N, C-alpha and C positions, 0 to 999 in steps of 0.2 A: 152729957146727953145720952139718953137711953134710946136705942133703936128697937122698935117693935113691929110686929106684923099682926094685923087683926085676923083672928080665926073666927069660927062660927059663934062660939059662946064666950070667948075670952080673948084677952090680949097676951100673947107670949112675947117676952123680951129676951134679949141676948143674955140677960142675967141667968136664964135657965142653963146656959152652956158655958158660963164663965165670962170673964171680961173680954172685950173686943181688943185683944192685945196686938202688939206690933207684928208678931209672927203671923197671926191669922190674917191681919190686914194685908200682909205681903202675899199670902196665898191667894187672896181675892184679887189683888192687883195683878199678879201673874196670870190668873185665869182671864181677867178682862183684857189684858194685853194680848192674850193668845186667841181671842175670838177670830174665827175664820182660818185658823192655822191648825196643822195636824196635831200639835201637842195639847190642844185644849182638852180633849177627853181625859188624858192622863192627869192634867192639872186639876180638873174637877174632882176626880177620884182622890187625889192627894188632899184637896180641901176638906173632903168628908173625913178622910182618915186622920186628919189633924184633930178632929173633935170626937170621932167615934172609932173604937178599935174594931176593925173588920179583918177578915181573913182573905177575902177575895171580892172582886167587883167586875161587872161587865156593863158595857154601854151599847145599846142596840137601837136601831131604827126599824120600826115596822111600817110597811107600805101596803096599800091595797093591791091585791093580785100579784104580789111579788114576794120573794124570799126576803127575810130580814137582812139588814146590813149591819155587820159587826164593826163598831168603831173602836172599841178598846176592850181588852181583857187582861186581868192580872193572873190568870191561871198559868202556872209554871210547868206542872208535870205533863209529860207527853200524853198520858192517858186522859187527863182532864181536858187537854186541848182537843183530843179526839172526840170526847163527849160533847164539847162545845160545837165542834164541826158537825156532829150528828144532829145537834139541836138546831143549828142554823139551816141545815139542809133538809131536815125531816120532821123532828118532833116539836118544833116551835108551835105547830098548829094545835097542840094539846095543852099548851101552857095557859094558865088562867090569865096572865097579863095579856097574851095575844087574844084570848077570848073576850076580855074586857074591851080591847081595841076594836074587835069586830062588832061589839054592841054599842060602840061610841062612848064608852067610859074611859076617857083618855087623860085624866088628870087626877093626881092624888098619890097618897102613900099608903101602902097596904102590906100586911104580912101575907105571904102566899097561903099559909094555913087557913086564913080567913075566907079565901075565895076558891080554894081547891075543892074538887068533888071526888073524893076517893072511891065512892061507891060505883062510879062509872068505869073504873079500870077494867072490869070484867066484860065490858061490852065488846061486841065483835069489832066495832070501829077501831079499837086500840090495837088489835092484833096485827095490823099492817105496818106498824111503826117500830123503830129501833129502840125498844124499851123492855124493861123487865119489871115484874111486879115487886114492890117493896113496901109492905104495909106500914113500916115504921118511918117511912119518908113522908115529907109534907104533902106530896102529890099522890102518894100511894103507888108510885112507880119511879123508876130512874131511867133516864136516857142512857143507852149503852156508853160506858166510859165516863159518865158524869160522876164527880166526887160524891161520896156517900156522907150522910150525917151532917148536912149543912142546913142551917136555918136561913131563910131568905126574906128580905124586905125589898119591895119594888117601888121605885119612885117613877111615876108615869107623867110624861109631858105631852100635852096636846100641841101639835105642830101644824103649820099650813100644809096645803096639798093633801089633806086627809091622812096625814102621817102621824105617828106617835113615837116618842122616844121612851126607852126604859133604861133607867140606871138601877141595876139590881146589885145589892150588896149582900154579902154572905158572912155568917159566923158559924164556927163549929158548934154543934148542938150542945156540947158539954158546957159551953159558956152562954151562948144565945144572946138575943137582944133583950134589953130591959126597958122599963118605962122611960128612964132618962134618955136612952138612945132615941126612942120615938119622939120625945119632946124636942131633942136636938134637931132631928130631921124635919120636924114641923117648922122650926124656926129657919132652918137653912133652905128649905124647899123653894120659897119664892126667889131667893137670890140665885140658887142653882138653875132654876127654871129660866129666869131672865137672861142669865149669861148664855145658857145653852141654846135658847130660842134664837138669840141674836147670832150665835155662832152658826147654827144650822142654816139660817137664812142666807148667810154669806158663803158657807162651804158646801152647801147641798149639791149644787150643780156639778162642781168639780168631782166630788166624791162619787156621785152616781155615775158620772161619765167614766171615771177611773175603774169602778167596779164592773161596769158594763164591758169596757175594753178588756179588763182582766179575764172576765168570764169568756169572752169571745176568743181571746188568745188561748185559754185552756182548752176550749172546744176545738180550736184549730190544731193544737198540738196533739189532741187525743182523737182526732177524726179517724174512724175506722178501727180503733184499737182493739175492739172485741171481735173484729171480722178479718182484718187484713194483717199480713205479716209485717214486721218492722220495715223491711225493704219496700214493700208496696206502699206503706204509709209515707215513706220518704219520697217515692215517685209521685204520690198524690199531692203532697205539699208543693213540690216543684211545679206541678201542673197548675195548681192554684196561683202560684207566683208568676205564671205566664211563660214558663220555660217550654221550648220545643223539645221534640224527642231527642235530637242531637245534643241540645244543651243539657238535658237530663243525663244523657250518657256521659258527657264530659264532666259534669258535676259529681257524679257518683262513680266515675271511672269504670264504667261497664259498657258493653257493646250495645249498639242501637237495637239489635235483635233481642237482647235481654230486656231492654226497656219495653219493647212491644209485648214481650211475654208477660212481664209484670202488669202491664196495662190490661191485657186480655184477662189474666187471672183476677185482677182487681174488679173489673166490670162483672165478671161471673159471680164473684162472692157477694157483691153489692146488689146483684140482680138488675143491672142496667146494661145499656148497649151503646152508649156514646159519651163523649166528653161533655156534651151539653147536659146530659142527665147527671153526670158526676158533679158538675158545678151546681146544679139545682139541689142535689143532695147536700152539698156542702153549705149552701146558702140557708137551706132549711135548718141545718144543725146549729148554725150560729145565730139564728133568729129565735131560738127557743127561749 
């Protein structure tokens, strides 16, 4: 039996990518079994790598009015991971895939070169982001730390709650993607989309809650880091946890007068005058 998917003007079959052999079937089975579990994104990327040689891949969720959620990355080098972090926290708003998401174009397969606008790189809008001009790159720029000379294809998935998934795959430009690769992706896309859409409907709430908690924990740990001394930050955390002055002194093995001195200095640096204002400042920081 031949399994095929109806496209706009023709029917593509799995003959385009070879026989539906036992190993590939096992990859699909593993992915289906992992729906709703943490390992699913890794298995989806493995499924693609079984049919197409790629050098890297990332899986991201875009959401309205929020930073993207990174679900998986195969980037190994420290600098590449830094570049990806800069992208998630800063330059994603410049990416053609994100701009497609903002316009409501949330399903399909595309080469980034086909939707990038290199001429806009010199606009003032771009000067506020962690990028450098690179005319030989697909976008005309590179996020700081991002690996150079990579060709990218994005597979976009429309999702409920006005969200979009992007599975971006990369090849070094020296080899690049060919027509056969694109045909393969066209055949695989409905399968990958179906598996991932079911996964996200199951895993979404837990992942978003975990990310939110993680971000709040980071903001808790870093509260006042650019203003307070390390010891003052420790005092602030113990206050947030409900410790009294005597309890703080006992926990830090310092005198109660030293606690009062740290508290006074802390209030002055933060421009506040009471513990209530300190709590308000903390609540505001974790609500961002």
